[in-house]
C-alpha positions in Angstrom: 0.0 0.0 0.0 2.6 2.5 -1.1 0.5 5.6 -1.1 -0.6 5.2 2.5 1.1 5.6 5.8 -0.8 2.6 7.2 1.1 -0.7 7.5 -0.6 -4.0 8.4 0.6 -7.6 8.6 -0.4 -9.8 5.7 -3.0 -11.7 7.7 -4.7 -8.6 9.1 -4.5 -6.8 5.8 -7.4 -8.7 4.2 -9.9 -8.2 6.9 -12.6 -6.4 4.9 -12.4 -7.7 1.4 -15.6 -9.5 1.7 -17.8 -6.4 2.0 -17.8 -5.3 -1.6 -21.0 -3.2 -1.5 -19.8 -1.2 1.5 -16.4 -0.6 -0.2 -18.2 0.6 -3.3 -20.3 3.0 -1.3 -17.3 4.4 0.6 -15.3 4.8 -2.6 -18.3 6.6 -4.3 -18.9 8.9 -1.4 -15.3 9.9 -0.6 -14.4 10.0 -4.3 -16.2 13.3 -4.9 -14.0 16.4 -4.4 -14.6 18.1 -1.1 -16.6 15.3 0.4 -16.0 13.9 3.9 -17.2 10.6 5.4 -17.9 9.3 8.9 -18.0 5.5 9.4 -20.0 4.6 12.5 -20.3 1.1 14.0 -19.7 -1.0 17.1 -16.2 -1.8 18.2 -14.6 -4.4 16.0 -17.0 -4.4 13.1 -14.3 -3.4 10.8 -14.7 0.3 10.3 -10.9 0.9 10.0 -10.4 -1.9 7.5 -13.4 -0.7 5.5 -11.7 2.7 5.3 -8.3 1.2 4.4 -9.6 -1.0 1.7 -11.8 1.7 0.2 -9.0 4.1 0.1 -6.7 1.5 -1.5 -9.3 1.1 -4.2 -9.8 4.8 -4.6 -6.0 5.3 -4.9 -5.8 2.7 -7.6 -8.5 4.5 -9.5 -7.2 8.0 -9.0 -3.5 8.5 -9.8 -1.6 10.9 -7.6 -4.1 10.7 -4.7 -2.4 11.1 -1.3 -3.7 9.5 1.9 -2.4 10.1 5.4 -3.7 8.0 8.3 -3.8 8.8 12.0 -5.1 6.7 14.9 -6.5 8.1 18.2 -6.3 6.1 21.4 -7.0 6.6 25.0 -3.4 7.9 25.3 -4.0 10.7 22.7 -6.5 12.4 25.1 -3.7 13.1 27.5 -1.6 15.4 25.3 -3.0 18.0 22.9 -2.5 17.2 19.2 -0.7 13.9 20.1 -2.7 12.1 17.4 -0.9 14.2 14.8 2.6 13.6 16.3 3.7 11.7 13.2 3.7 14.8 11.1 4.9 17.4 13.6 8.5 18.5 13.5 10.7 20.3 16.1 8.9 23.5 15.1 6.7 24.9 17.9 3.2 24.0 16.6 1.5 25.1 19.9 2.4 28.8 19.7 -1.2 29.6 18.6 -4.7 29.0 19.8 -6.1 29.1 16.3 -7.0 25.6 15.1 -6.9 26.8 11.5 -3.2 27.6 11.8 -2.5 24.2 13.2 -4.7 22.6 10.6 -2.9 24.3 7.7 0.4 23.2 9.2 -0.9 19.6 9.4 -2.0 19.6 5.8 1.3 20.9 4.6 3.2 18.4 6.8 1.1 15.5 5.5 1.9 16.5 1.9 5.6 16.9 2.7 5.7 13.6 4.6 4.0 11.7 1.8 6.1 13.3 -0.9 9.2 12.2 1.1 7.9 8.6 1.3 7.1 8.6 -2.4 10.3 10.3 -3.4 8.6 13.1 -5.3 7.5 16.7 -4.6 4.8 19.0 -5.8 1.9 17.3 -4.1 -1.3 19.4 -4.0 -3.8 19.8 -1.1 -6.7 18.9 -3.4 -5.3 15.4 -3.8 -5.0 14.8 0.0 -7.3 12.5 2.0 -6.8 12.4 5.8 -8.0 9.3 7.6 -8.5 9.5 11.4 -9.4 6.3 13.3 -11.5 6.4 16.5 -12.2 10.1 16.6 -14.1 10.1 19.9 -10.7 9.5 21.5 -9.3 12.9 20.3 -8.4 15.6 22.7 -10.3 18.9 22.5 -7.7 20.8 20.6 -7.4 18.0 18.0 -11.2 18.0 17.7 -11.1 21.8 17.0 -8.5 21.1 14.3 -10.7 18.4 12.9 -13.6 20.8 12.6 -11.4 23.1 10.6 -10.3 20.2 8.3 -13.9 19.3 7.7 -14.7 22.8 6.6 -11.9 22.8 4.0 -13.1 22.0 0.5 -9.6 21.2 -0.9 -9.0 18.3 1.5 -11.1 15.3 2.1 -11.5 13.6 5.5 -12.6 10.0 6.3 -13.3 9.2 10.0 -14.2 6.1 12.0 -16.2 6.3 15.2 -17.7 3.7 17.5 -21.4 3.8 18.0 -20.8 3.9 21.8 -20.2 6.6 23.0 -21.0 7.7 19.4 -20.0 10.8 17.4 -19.1 14.0 19.3 -21.1 17.2 19.0 -18.7 18.5 16.4 -19.3 15.5 14.2 -23.1 15.5 14.7 -23.2 19.2 13.7 -21.0 18.6 10.6 -23.2 15.6 9.6 -26.4 17.6 10.1 -25.0 20.6 8.1 -24.1 18.4 5.2 -20.3 18.8 5.4 -19.9 15.1 6.6 -21.7 12.1 5.2 -22.4 9.2 7.6 -22.3 5.5 6.8 -23.4 3.1 9.6 -21.3 -0.1 9.4 -23.3 -3.1 10.5 -22.0 -6.3 11.9 -21.2 -9.0 9.4 -24.1 -10.9 8.0 -23.9 -14.7 7.7 -22.9 -14.6 4.1 -20.3 -11.9 4.8 -18.9 -14.0 7.6 -18.3 -16.8 5.1 -16.8 -14.4 2.6 -14.6 -12.8 5.3 -13.3 -16.1 6.5 -12.5 -17.2 3.0 -10.4 -14.1 2.5 -8.5 -14.7 5.8 -7.8 -18.4 5.0 -8.2 -18.5 1.2 -6.6 -21.9 0.5 -9.8 -23.9 1.4 -13.5 -23.3 1.6 -15.4 -23.4 4.9 -18.1 -25.8 5.7 -21.6 -24.3 6.0 -22.0 -25.4 9.6 -18.6 -23.9 10.5 -19.6 -20.5 9.0 -22.8 -20.6 11.0 -20.9 -21.4 14.1 -18.4 -18.6 13.5 -21.1 -16.2 12.9 -23.0 -17.2 16.1 -19.8 -17.1 18.2 -18.6 -13.6 17.0 -22.0 -11.9 16.6 -20.8 -10.5 13.3 -17.9 -8.7 14.9 -15.2 -8.6 12.2 -12.2 -8.0 14.5 -13.4 -10.8 16.8 -13.8 -13.1 13.8 -10.4 -12.3 12.5 -8.7 -13.0 15.9 -10.8 -16.1 16.4 -9.6 -17.5 13.1 -6.0 -16.8 14.1 -6.5 -18.7 17.4 -8.3 -21.6 15.8 -5.7 -22.1 13.1 -2.8 -21.9 15.6 -4.5 -24.3 18.0 -5.3 -26.7 15.2 -9.0 -26.6 16.0 -9.8 -26.0 12.4 -9.5 -29.3 10.7 -9.5 -30.3 7.0 -12.4 -32.6 6.1 -13.3 -33.5 2.6 -11.5 -30.4 1.3 -13.3 -28.0 3.7 -12.3 -26.2 6.9 -14.3 -27.6 9.8 -14.3 -26.2 13.3 -14.4 -29.3 15.5 -13.8 -28.0 19.0 -15.4 -25.4 21.2 -14.3 -22.2 22.9 -15.0 -21.8 26.6 -18.3 -20.1 27.4 -18.1 -16.3 27.7 -15.0 -16.1 25.5 -14.9 -12.6 24.0 -12.6 -10.6 21.7 -10.9 -9.1 24.7 -10.2 -12.5 26.1 -8.6 -13.7 22.9 -6.5 -10.5 22.7 -5.4 -10.9 26.3 -4.3 -14.5 25.5 -2.4 -13.3 22.5 -0.7 -10.6 24.6 0.2 -13.0 27.4 1.9 -15.3 24.8 4.3 -12.5 23.8 7.9 -12.8 24.9 8.8 -10.9 28.1 10.5 -8.2 26.1 7.6 -7.8 23.6 5.1 -7.8 26.4 7.0 -5.0 28.2 7.2 -3.0 25.0 3.5 -3.5 24.3 2.5 -2.4 27.7 4.3 0.9 27.3 2.9 1.5 23.8 -0.6 0.7 25.0 -0.3 3.3 27.7 1.2 6.2 25.7 0.8 5.6 22.0 1.2 7.4 19.7 4.5 8.7 20.8 7.9 9.4 19.1 10.2 6.5 19.4 13.1 8.7 20.6 11.0 9.8 23.6 10.7 6.2 24.8 14.5 6.2 25.4 15.9 2.8 26.4 12.6 1.5 27.8 11.6 -0.1 24.6 13.6 -2.5 22.5 13.5 -1.7 18.8 13.7 -5.4 18.0 10.6 -6.0 20.2 8.7 -3.2 18.5 9.5 -4.5 15.1 8.2 -7.9 16.1 5.0 -6.4 17.4 4.7 -4.5 14.1 5.1 -7.7 12.2 2.4 -9.3 14.2 0.1 -6.4 13.4 -0.5 -5.1 16.9 1.4 -1.8 16.5 2.5 0.4 13.7 5.8 2.2 13.2 5.6 5.2 10.9 8.4 7.5 9.8 8.2 11.2 10.3 10.2 12.7 7.4 9.9 16.2 9.0 12.3 15.4 11.8 13.6 11.9 10.8 11.9 10.4 13.9 9.7 7.3 14.1 6.2 7.3 15.6 4.9 4.3 17.6 1.1 3.7 17.6 -1.4 0.9 17.8 -3.1 -0.5 14.8 -6.4 -0.6 16.7 -7.3 1.1 20.0 -8.9 -2.1 21.3 -5.5 -3.7 21.6 -4.6 -1.0 24.1 -7.8 -1.4 25.9 -7.1 -5.1 26.3 -3.6 -4.4 27.6 -4.8 -1.8 30.1 -7.3 -4.4 31.4 -4.3 -6.6 32.3 -2.3 -3.8 34.1 -2.8 -2.8 37.7 -2.6 0.9 38.7 0.7 0.2 40.3 2.1 -1.2 37.1 0.9 1.8 35.1 2.5 4.2 37.5 5.8 2.2 37.4 5.8 2.4 33.6 5.1 6.2 33.6 7.8 6.8 36.1 10.3 4.9 34.0 9.3 6.7 30.9 9.5 10.1 32.7 12.9 9.3 34.1 14.3 8.2 30.8 12.9 11.2 28.9 14.3 13.6 31.5 17.7 12.0 31.2 17.6 12.4 27.5 16.0 15.8 27.0 16.6 17.9 30.1 20.0 19.5 30.1 21.8 21.8 32.5 22.5 25.1 30.9 25.8 26.9 31.5 25.8 29.7 34.0 24.3 32.9 32.6 22.5 31.2 29.7 18.8 31.8 29.7 16.3 29.1 28.7 15.5 28.9 25.0 11.9 30.1 25.4 10.7 32.8 27.7 8.3 31.2 30.2 6.6 31.9 33.5 8.8 32.9 36.4 10.8 29.9 37.6 12.6 29.9 41.0 16.3 29.5 40.9 18.6 27.9 43.4 20.5 30.3 45.6 24.2 30.7 45.9 27.1 30.1 43.6 25.7 26.7 42.6 22.6 28.2 41.0 21.8 26.2 37.9 19.3 26.5 35.1 17.7 23.6 33.2 16.2 23.8 29.8 13.9 21.5 27.9 15.6 20.6 24.6 12.9 18.5 23.0 9.7 19.4 21.1 6.9 21.2 23.0 4.4 18.4 22.5 7.0 16.0 23.9 7.4 18.4 26.9 3.7 18.2 27.6 3.7 14.4 27.2 6.6 14.0 29.6 4.9 16.2 32.2 1.7 14.1 31.7 3.7 10.9 32.4 5.0 12.5 35.6 1.5 13.4 36.7 0.3 9.9 36.0 3.2 8.4 37.9 2.5 10.5 40.9 6.0 11.7 41.1 7.2 15.1 42.1 7.9 17.3 39.0 10.7 19.9 39.4 9.4 23.4 39.4 11.4 24.4 36.3 9.7 21.7 34.3 6.3 22.5 35.6 6.7 26.2 34.8 8.0 25.3 31.3 4.9 23.2 30.6 2.6 25.7 32.4 3.7 28.5 30.1 2.0 26.7 27.2 -0.9 25.4 29.2 -3.3 28.3 29.0 -3.5 28.2 25.3 -4.7 24.6 25.4 -8.3 23.3 25.5 -7.1 20.4 27.6 -8.7 21.8 30.8 -7.9 18.7 32.9 -4.2 19.1 32.1 -4.3 22.8 32.9 -5.9 22.1 36.3 -3.4 19.4 37.2 -0.3 21.5 36.3 -1.7 24.6 38.1 -2.5 22.5 41.1 1.0 21.1 41.4 2.4 24.6 41.1 0.1 25.8 43.9 1.2 22.9 46.1 4.9 23.5 45.5 6.4 25.2 48.5 9.0 26.9 46.4 6.7 28.4 43.8 7.1 32.2 43.5 4.1 34.3 44.2 3.8 35.6 40.6 3.7 32.0 39.3 1.2 31.1 41.9 -1.1 33.9 40.8 -0.8 32.8 37.2 -1.6 29.2 38.3 -4.8 30.4 40.1 -6.0 32.3 37.1 -5.4 29.4 34.7 -7.1 27.0 37.1 -10.1 29.2 37.6 -10.5 29.7 33.9 -10.2 26.0 33.2 -12.7 25.2 36.0 -15.1 27.7 34.4 -14.8 26.0 31.0 -15.2 22.6 32.8 -18.5 23.9 34.3 -17.3 23.7 37.9 -18.6 26.8 39.6 -18.0 25.4 43.1 -14.3 25.0 42.4 -14.2 28.6 41.0 -15.7 29.9 44.2 -13.3 27.9 46.3 -10.3 29.4 44.5 -11.5 33.0 44.3 -10.4 34.4 47.7 -7.1 32.6 47.7 -6.3 33.9 44.2 -7.2 37.5 45.2 -5.0 37.3 48.3 -2.1 36.0 46.3 -2.4 39.0 43.9 -2.8 41.5 46.6 0.5 40.5 48.3 2.5 40.9 45.1 4.8 43.9 45.0 3.5 46.9 43.2 4.4 46.7 39.5 3.2 46.3 36.0 3.0 42.5 36.4 0.8 42.7 39.5 -1.6 45.2 37.8 -1.9 43.0 34.7 -2.6 39.9 36.9 -5.2 41.8 38.9 -7.1 42.7 35.8 -6.7 39.2 34.4 -8.0 37.6 37.6 -10.9 40.0 38.0 -12.0 39.5 34.3 -11.8 35.7 34.6 -13.7 35.6 37.9 -16.4 38.0 36.7 -17.0 35.9 33.6 -17.2 32.7 35.6 -19.6 34.3 38.2 -21.9 35.7 35.5 -22.0 33.1 32.8 -22.2 30.1 35.1 -24.5 31.3 37.9 -25.8 34.7 37.0 -24.0 36.3 40.0 -24.0 39.8 38.6 -23.3 41.5 42.0 -20.3 39.3 42.8 -18.9 40.0 39.3 -19.1 43.8 39.9 -17.6 43.4 43.4 -14.5 41.6 42.0 -14.1 44.3 39.4 -14.3 46.9 42.2 -11.6 45.0 44.1 -9.3 45.1 41.1 -9.9 48.8 40.4 -9.2 49.6 44.0 -5.9 47.6 43.9 -4.9 49.5 40.7 -5.7 52.8 42.2 -3.1 52.2 44.9 -0.4 51.6 42.3 2.4 54.1 41.7 2.8 52.9 38.2 0.8 53.6 35.0 -2.3 51.3 34.9 -4.2 52.7 32.0 -4.3 49.5 29.9 -5.4 47.3 32.9 -8.1 49.9 33.9 -9.5 49.9 30.3 -9.8 46.2 30.4 -11.6 46.3 33.7 -13.9 49.1 32.5 -14.9 47.1 29.4 -15.7 44.1 31.6 -17.7 46.3 33.9 -19.8 47.6 31.0 -20.6 44.0 30.0 -21.6 42.8 33.4 -23.6 45.9 34.3 -25.8 45.3 31.2 -26.0 41.5 32.0 -27.2 42.4 35.5 -29.8 44.9 34.2 -28.2 48.2 35.2 -28.5 49.5 31.7 -28.2 53.3 32.4 -24.9 52.8 34.3 -23.7 50.4 31.6 -24.5 53.0 28.9 -22.4 55.6 30.7 -19.5 53.1 31.0 -19.8 52.1 27.4 -19.7 55.8 26.2 -16.7 56.6 28.4 -14.8 53.5 27.4 -15.5 54.0 23.7 -14.4 57.6 23.8 -11.1 56.6 25.5 -10.4 53.6 23.1 -12.2 54.2 19.8 -9.0 54.4 17.8 -7.7 51.1 19.3 -9.1 47.5 19.6 -9.5 47.8 23.4 -13.3 48.4 23.0 -13.8 45.1 21.3 -14.9 43.1 24.3 -17.6 45.6 25.0 -18.6 46.2 21.4 -21.3 43.6 20.9 -23.0 44.6 24.2 -23.0 48.2 23.1 -24.4 47.4 19.6 -27.3 45.4 21.1 -28.1 48.1 23.6 -28.2 50.8 20.9 -30.5 48.6 18.8 -33.0 48.3 21.7 -32.9 52.0 22.2 -33.8 52.5 18.5 -30.5 54.2 17.7 -30.0 52.3 14.4 -27.5 54.6 12.8 -25.2 54.7 15.9 -25.4 50.9 16.2 -24.4 50.4 12.6 -21.6 53.0 12.7 -20.2 51.4 15.8 -20.4 47.9 14.3 -18.5 49.1 11.2 -15.6 50.7 13.1 -15.3 47.8 15.5 -15.4 45.3 12.8 -12.3 46.9 11.3 -10.5 46.6 14.7 -11.7 43.0 15.0 -10.3 41.9 11.7 -7.0 43.6 12.4 -6.8 42.0 15.9 -7.9 38.5 15.0 -5.0 36.8 16.8 -5.7 38.6 20.1 -9.5 38.6 19.9 -10.4 35.6 17.7 -14.1 35.6 18.6 -14.7 39.4 18.3 -15.6 39.4 14.6 -18.3 36.8 14.9 -19.7 38.5 18.1 -19.9 41.9 16.4 -21.6 40.5 13.2 -24.1 38.6 15.4 -24.9 41.8 17.4 -25.1 43.8 14.2 -27.7 41.5 12.8 -29.7 41.4 16.0 -29.7 45.2 16.2 -30.9 45.5 12.6 -33.6 43.0 13.3 -34.8 44.9 16.4 -34.9 48.2 14.6 -36.7 46.9 11.5 -33.7 46.8 9.1 -34.6 43.3 8.1 -33.1 43.5 4.6 -29.9 44.9 6.0 -29.8 42.2 8.7 -30.2 39.6 6.0 -27.3 41.1 4.0 -25.0 41.3 7.0 -25.8 37.8 8.0 -25.3 36.6 4.5 -21.8 38.1 4.6 -21.0 36.2 7.8 -22.4 32.9 6.3 -20.3 33.4 3.2 -17.2 34.2 5.3 -17.7 31.0 7.2 -18.0 28.9 4.1 -15.1 30.5 2.2 -12.8 31.0 5.2 -13.4 28.1 7.4 -10.7 29.2 9.8 -13.4 30.7 12.1 -14.1 27.3 13.6 -15.2 29.0 16.8 -18.4 30.1 15.1 -20.4 27.0 15.6 -22.8 25.6 13.0 -25.5 26.0 15.6 -24.9 29.7 15.6 -25.6 29.7 11.9 -28.9 27.9 12.5 -29.8 30.4 15.3 -29.2 33.3 12.9 -31.2 31.7 10.2 -34.0 31.0 12.6 -34.0 34.7 13.8 -34.0 36.0 10.3 -36.9 33.7 9.3 -38.9 34.8 12.3 -38.3 38.5 11.5 -39.6 37.8 8.0 -42.7 35.9 9.3 -41.4 32.6 7.7 -42.5 30.6 10.7 -41.9 27.0 9.4 -38.4 27.8 8.4 -37.9 29.6 11.8 -39.1 26.6 13.8 -36.9 24.2 11.7 -33.7 26.2 12.2 -34.3 27.2 15.8 -35.0 23.5 16.7 -31.7 22.7 15.0 -29.9 25.2 17.2 -31.7 24.1 20.3 -30.5 20.5 19.7 -27.0 21.9 20.6 -28.2 24.3 23.3 -24.9 23.7 25.2 -23.1 25.7 22.6 -24.9 28.8 23.9 -24.4 27.8 27.6 -22.7 30.6 29.4 -23.4 33.2 26.7 -26.6 34.6 28.1 -28.4 34.0 24.8 -30.1 30.6 25.6 -33.3 32.4 26.8 -33.7 34.3 23.6 -33.2 31.2 21.5 -35.8 29.3 23.4 -38.3 32.2 23.5 -38.1 32.7 19.7 -38.6 29.0 19.1 -41.7 29.1 21.4 -43.0 32.0 19.2 -42.2 30.1 16.0 -44.2 27.0 17.2 -47.1 29.2 18.3 -47.2 31.0 15.0 -47.3 27.6 13.2 -50.3 26.6 15.4 -48.3 24.0 17.3 -49.2 25.2 20.8 -48.2 22.0 22.5 -44.6 22.3 21.3 -44.7 26.0 22.2 -45.7 25.1 25.8 -43.0 22.5 26.0 -40.3 25.0 25.0 -41.6 27.5 27.5 -41.3 24.8 30.2 -37.8 24.1 29.1 -37.0 27.8 29.4 -38.4 27.8 32.9 -36.2 24.8 33.9 -33.0 26.4 32.8 -30.4 26.9 35.6 -27.6 28.9 34.0 -27.4 32.7 34.3 -29.3 34.7 31.8 -28.2 38.0 30.4 -30.7 40.7 31.2 -29.4 42.5 28.1 -31.6 40.1 26.1 -34.4 39.9 28.6 -36.7 42.3 26.8 -36.4 40.7 23.3 -36.9 37.3 25.0 -40.0 38.3 27.0 -41.4 40.2 23.9 -41.2 37.0 21.9 -42.9 35.0 24.6 -45.7 37.6 24.8 -46.2 37.5 21.1 -46.3 33.7 21.3 -49.0 33.9 24.0 -51.1 36.2 21.8 -51.5 33.3 19.3 -53.4 31.4 22.0 -54.4 34.0 24.6 -55.1 33.0 28.2 -55.9 36.4 29.7 -52.5 37.4 31.0 -51.1 39.2 28.0 -52.2 42.7 28.9 -50.4 42.4 32.3 -47.2 41.2 30.7 -47.3 44.0 28.1 -47.6 46.5 30.9 -44.6 44.9 32.7 -42.6 45.1 29.5 -43.4 48.8 29.1 -42.2 49.5 32.7 -39.0 47.4 32.3 -38.2 49.1 29.0 -38.6 52.5 30.6 -36.3 51.4 33.4 -33.7 50.3 30.9 -34.2 53.4 28.8 -34.8 51.1 25.8 -37.1 53.4 23.8 -37.7 51.1 20.9 -38.5 48.1 23.1 -40.9 50.3 25.0 -42.7 51.4 21.8 -42.9 47.7 20.7 -44.4 46.8 24.1 -46.9 49.7 23.8 -47.9 48.3 20.4 -48.5 44.8 21.8 -50.5 46.4 24.7 -52.7 48.1 22.1 -53.2 44.8 20.3 -54.2 42.8 23.4 -56.0 45.4 25.5 -59.7 45.7 24.9 -59.8 49.4 24.3 -56.3 49.9 22.8 -54.1 52.6 24.5 -55.1 55.3 26.8 -54.5 58.9 25.7 -51.4 59.1 27.9 -50.0 55.9 26.5 -50.7 57.0 23.0 -48.9 60.3 23.7 -46.0 58.4 25.1 -45.8 56.2 21.9 -45.8 59.4 19.8 -43.0 60.9 21.8 -40.9 57.7 21.6 -41.4 57.4 17.8 -40.4 61.0 17.2 -37.2 60.6 19.2 -35.6 57.6 17.4 -34.4 56.8 13.9 -35.5 53.1 13.8 -37.4 52.2 10.6 -39.8 50.2 12.7 -40.9 53.3 14.8 -43.2 54.8 12.2 -45.3 51.7 11.4 -45.5 50.8 15.1 -47.0 54.2 15.9 -49.3 54.1 12.9 -50.6 50.7 14.0 -51.2 52.0 17.6 -53.2 55.0 16.2 -55.1 52.7 13.8 -56.1 50.4 16.7 -57.1 53.3 19.0 -59.3 54.6 16.1 -61.2 51.2 16.2 -59.2 49.3 13.6 -58.2 45.6 13.8 -54.5 45.0 14.6 -54.0 42.6 11.7 -55.6 44.9 9.1 -54.8 48.1 7.3 -51.8 49.7 5.8 -50.0 49.9 9.2 -50.3 46.1 9.7 -49.0 45.6 6.2 -45.9 47.8 6.9 -45.2 45.8 10.1 -45.7 42.5 8.4 -43.2 43.5 5.7 -40.7 44.0 8.5 -41.4 40.7 10.2 -43.7 41.9 12.9 -46.9 40.0 12.4 -49.3 40.4 15.3 -51.8 37.6 15.4 -55.5 38.3 15.3 -58.1 36.6 17.6 -58.1 32.9 17.0 -60.9 31.8 14.7 -62.3 28.5 15.7 -63.8 27.7 12.3 -60.4 27.8 10.6 -57.5 25.5 11.3 -54.2 27.0 12.4 -52.7 26.7 8.9 -55.8 28.2 7.3 -55.7 31.1 9.8 -52.1 31.8 8.8 -53.0 31.8 5.1 -56.1 33.9 5.6 -54.3 36.6 7.6 -51.6 36.8 4.9 -54.2 37.0 2.2 -55.9 39.8 4.1 -52.6 41.7 4.3 -52.3 41.5 0.5 -49.6 38.8 0.1 -49.6 37.0 -3.2 -49.7 33.2 -3.6 -46.0 33.1 -4.4 -45.1 35.1 -1.3 -47.4 32.9 0.8 -45.8 29.7 -0.5 -42.4 31.0 0.5 -43.4 32.2 3.9 -45.3 29.1 4.9 -43.0 26.7 3.0 -45.8 25.0 1.1 -46.5 24.3 -2.6 -48.6 26.5 -4.8 -51.2 23.8 -5.1 -51.4 23.5 -1.3 -51.9 27.3 -1.0 -54.6 27.3 -3.5 -56.4 24.3 -1.8 -56.3 26.1 1.5 -57.6 29.3 -0.1 -60.6 27.5 -1.6 -61.5 26.0 1.9 -61.2 29.4 3.4 -63.6 30.9 0.8 -66.1 28.1 1.6 -65.8 28.5 5.4 -66.1 32.3 5.3 -68.8 32.2 2.6 -66.9 34.5 0.3 -66.0 34.4 -3.4 -62.5 36.0 -3.6 -59.6 37.2 -1.6 -60.9 40.8 -1.8 -63.6 39.9 0.7 -61.3 38.1 3.2 -60.4 41.1 5.3 -64.0 42.1 5.9 -65.1 38.5 6.6 -62.3 38.1 9.1 -63.2 41.4 10.8 -66.8 40.1 11.3 -65.5 36.7 12.6 -63.2 38.5 15.1 -65.9 40.7 16.3 -68.1 37.6 16.9 -65.2 35.9 18.7 -64.6 38.8 20.9 -68.3 39.0 21.8 -68.3 35.2 22.6 -65.2 35.8 24.8 -66.9 38.5 26.7 -69.9 36.2 27.4 -67.6 33.4 28.5 -65.7 35.8 30.7 -68.9 36.9 32.4 -69.7 33.2 33.0 -66.2 32.6 34.4 -65.2 30.2 31.6 -62.6 31.3 29.1 -63.1 30.6 25.5 -61.0 27.5 24.5 -57.9 28.4 22.5 
């Protein structure tokens, strides 16, 4: 298999040749340029072999195709990017948090590696297929890189995944969004078992009874069948009778694949067994890093048997040791006691330290600037440096942690210096904890360790641990000597703690208190603290708005923007400010701020990688709130295009795309599409956890279901909203409650008027003029007599004082209703409907929910083509519904619909009043 980096023994190479239809399907699916494939099945059914044989066939059909294979194991979870070790060179590939940078490096390294193996250059990315085995065993950083690889159109990816625990959220989203095709790999059928066995032992046919027995014994597990045939042939239980293989004996009851593998492992020589134990614990790992703990001869014997794989890394002339299948490592780990594992880790750590840690000459600084490291005192002071690759450094520290040995401070600090840029939060917590427990750790390093641990605990959703560390961390920073480093650490700690308090538990007051603490500490400094104060000020503006203190937040936003408008320092606060301006109705200011901050975000992508996506999202939401629906669609379209063309923004989840599409559809009154997209986003609700936007997502979905007439689903979503426990941003409280009120008006239960009044009061408290005008309009729609003269005057004053396009039609509709008009009729209703604000009329019992939707749209003057788009139905369905509406309303054309609906609504209101007087509400 010259084009591939996979190497298998002759016996294990033919595992999957029997499944021709599956091979053809995989070849067809992955053969299309830009396509990606996920093979899902139970452990041992042969997903890896299916991928290998399919790629072999595809390579034979496509000259110049390059395939690079990687295998994830339990060990790859311990070190970020360990699964890609075979293509990493000595170059520092962890100097960035951006997965797209790492992904680009991996792609180029794969091409260089394969070109070196083939002895040719000039390979192109468009001819590269990357195969990753057992993707659920990837670490978090590797999974982020995988998401980037899936978004590339010039590289194809084929993945294998066990059905238990199943695909990760990243793979589910990619599959749902169409960037990843899924093939479920079933167990072998009876006929496939016979075909499979004939390919393993091709010199004789198998008796029918033997095939049935093999199938029953293995349950269609391809790997089990393969190993069983090896055992049967070695033990001579397969006998030749009349030219056929016949299984004469029996295996002990309860024998499993793991049992057979353990027997095979126990039959290895002592040297091979020792080598396999180490490989099972830490593979994949560079051979050089194993030092003298592993015999090369033993490894080559294991590779010949097909248990492990040795692959060359042409980038640094090293060799990578890995397992051919993760289940081999699982079988080995089942044979090892914790004491044996710790012993192996300790030996590996000791050997690696002896090989890579060198004592530097006096006066020579370490090669890389790291966190402060304590030095020995006196003339014998020495400095140690790590001379290996950074991924190896993290691996060695991981071995030490697993061995339970004491790691020297200089090595801990070296690894800790790279820890905060990793998504391996468990590793960050462990290294930070060891530093904090070390008696000789300097105070500055201890402060950094607290900050890193608190941040990792926040992302690990452990608020109790955050609270436990908070006071100790603050005390550590307080006792640092006055200086630029202390001031920066104080701002860093306060920001991290405030985010953890707010986004996990909604503790707005505690967040502001910790920001007060940091500002007081900075005020006592004798050194310049402007940069740190700006950072704290931006964080204060965010959390004030999250906590509902909108007036104070507006003042902080204005002051911070004035002080930083020509720099990127306002970026953390930009999205909050844009959304606030939108709710006030200051559309022009919101758009101007979004444009200027977008420029800063693009220029500062390395420091603020999420800022661009946040600003675009806030920009779209602001335009939606103010009635710039067309502009919001345009801005959102730009973001969608940027995601598809520049997939480097892997932080912008696919669920965010669905959320945006759902909001746009709701603002256009396209309720079926809104419900579909918002349901998709809610399926991955944890993506929004800690952002404060979960409430708005659920509220808008409840509205979409209600508008579609699905009141049961709407009630279920509302209950889900009530059951939420994470902190909600009050910045989005008004839009969320507004959506819920609008949903309630589709099936009124008598509480709508009280909620509208509550929203008016809350909007006035927040000084959100546009949201107050929106609430006044809903009050006019649901109150029996419309607005009072004072309320109408208030609506007129609000409309005159803002530049939102939605203000004029809202006021016109209020005046129309006060004059006796129906909320869902007239020119004002048409203007609002064109901007996505469709206020439901009184439910009409003689019409179905779908017919009511269509009737109201016909009354507003929508054409059949517009209706079919909004309701996502065919033209014939729309015409059929229209005919039924004409019959039920006893009219002849759409010109009479508005008047007939007015009469029906008047009758419904009169019936409601009678029921109200009798104490029984009209059924919805």
